[in-house]
N, C-alpha and C positions, 0 to 999 in steps of 0.2 A: 151170560151176557158177555159179548166180546168187547175188546177195547175199541174205543171210538164212539160208544153209545152211552158212556157212563157220565151222566150229567143230571143236574137237578136245579129247580127254581123254587124258592120258598119265600114267603112273607109271614111275619109274625108281628101282631100289634097288641100291646098291653097298655095299661095306664102309665107305665114307666118308660117303655121303649117302642119304637117302630123300626123293624129290621127287614131289609130285603137282601136276599142272597141268591146268586147264581154260581154254580160250581161245576166245571167240566174237569173231571179227573184226568182226562186224556188230552190235555191242552199243551201249552208250551211255556207256561209261566206268566201269561198276561194277567194284568190286574187293574181294577178300578175300585179303590177303597176310600171310604170317607166315614169315619166314626165320630168325628169331633174330638178325637184324642190323637194328636200327631204321632206320638210314640207307638200307640197301639196300631195305627195305620201302618207304620214302618214294620211292626212285627207280623201283621197279617200279610204284608207284601213279601216277607221272607217265607212265610208258609206257602204262598202261591209259587214264588220263584223256584224254591228249592224242592218242591214236590212236582214241579213241571205241570202244574194244573192251573187252569184259568179261573180266576175268582173275582166276582163282583160282590162288594159288601157296602151297603148304605145303611147307616144307623142314625136315628134321631132319638136321643136319650135325655134323661133328666140329669144332665151334667151339673146343674145348679145344686143338686143334692150331693152327688159324688160320681165317680166313674164306675162304681161296682156294678150297678144294674146294666149299664151298656156293655161292659166286658163280659159279664156272666151270661147275659141274654144272647150276645153274639156267639158265645160258645155253644149255647143250646141250639140256635138256629143252624150254625155250621155243622154241628153234629147230626142234626136231623137231615140236612142236605146231603151230608156224606153217606148216611145210611140209605137214603133214597137212591143216590147216584151209584153206589157200589152194588146194589141189587142183591142177587142170590149168591154172589161171590164165586161164581163158577170159574175155576182155573187159577184163582189168585194164589200168590205165594203164601199169604196169610201171616206168617211170622217174619219179623225182621228186628235187627238190633244194630246200634251204631254208637260209637263215641266220636265226639266232634269238639275241636278246640276253637276258641276265639280269643286270641292273645293269651292272657293268664288264666282264662276260664276254660274248664273242661267239663263237658256234659255227656251223659250216656242215656240213651233211650232204648227201650225194648217194647215191642208191640205184638199183640195177638189180636187179629180181627175175628174174634171168637163169637161175637154176638152177645157176650157177657161183659157188662160194664164194670170196670175196676180201675182205680188210679192209686198207685203207690208213688208218692212224691217225697223225695229227700233232698234237702238243701236249704241253705240260709239265704233268704231274699230280702233281708233288711226289715226295718220297721218304720214305715212312713216316709221312706226316701223317695221323693217324687221325681219322675223322669218326664221332662217336657212340660209344655203349657197348652191346655190344662194338664194338671199333673196325673201321672200314672204311677200308682204305688206298685213296686215290683212284686209284692205279694199277690197282686191280681193275676199274675201269670198262672199261679197254681189254680185259682178259681176258674180261669178260662179253660184250662185243660180238664179240670174236674167236670165242668159242665159239658165240654165237648165229648169226652169219652163216654159220659153217662148217656148222652143222646145218640151217640154213634154206635154204641155196643162194642167198644174196644177195651181190651185189657192193656193198660199202659204202666210201665215203670219208668219214672224220670228221676235221674240221680245227678245232682250237681256235685261232681267229684271235687272241684276246687274253683276258686275265683274270688276276686276282691271287688271288681267294678260291677255294679248291679246292671248297668246297661249291657256289658259284655255277657254276663251270666244269662239274663233274660233272652238276649238275642241268640245266644248259643242254644238255648232250650228250643226256641222256635225253629231255628235252622235244623237242628238235629232231629226234631220231631218230624219236620217236613221231609227230610231225606229218608228217614226210616219209614214214613208212611208211603212214600214213592216206591220203596222196595217192596213193602208188604202188599201193595195193590197190583204189583206187576203180574200180568197173566202169563203163566208158564205151563198150563195144562188145560184139560177140558172137563174136569170134574170138580166138585166141591171138595176142598181139602179137609175132610173130616170123615171119620168112620161112621158118624151118625148119618151122613148124607146131606146134612144141612147145617148152616151156621146162622 
């Protein structure tokens, strides 16, 4: 599948959340995001902007319980949308890694679009330190990426090298993941990058 056709539309409804996603991997960073969690909206906007992909995310979740269901389920649906949009992965770069700073925070991300789901996450994200209103527990960042890579078939290593401000750390993770994803999905050939012939 060549660049320019890699997009997906998905909707998922459960007793806890209703989620609608459109994702164009070959966009320009445009976004329309509403999850009911302003800080999470801000992070998903980073994912769109820095991966140069167009993203629509609409979430209705049981925020009266907590933010966990909305964040995790959004990761699931975005991962499914990514897997659908990336298709057979013909010609993609597949592997990518990057280190990215945000003030005192430094984060490293390495990705393999292998079709095998795995997350190795290292870093202190605090304990119950809520960002924004309604609150977003920084630890939900790990839950989001765990759900995303599981549904997307991505092997990801995310390392928080250093940082003190949880806003900076979480934002650096999303920005770094986005830029690394952009690199990994870049089309640079005309065959599937695997000796198996499939990913």
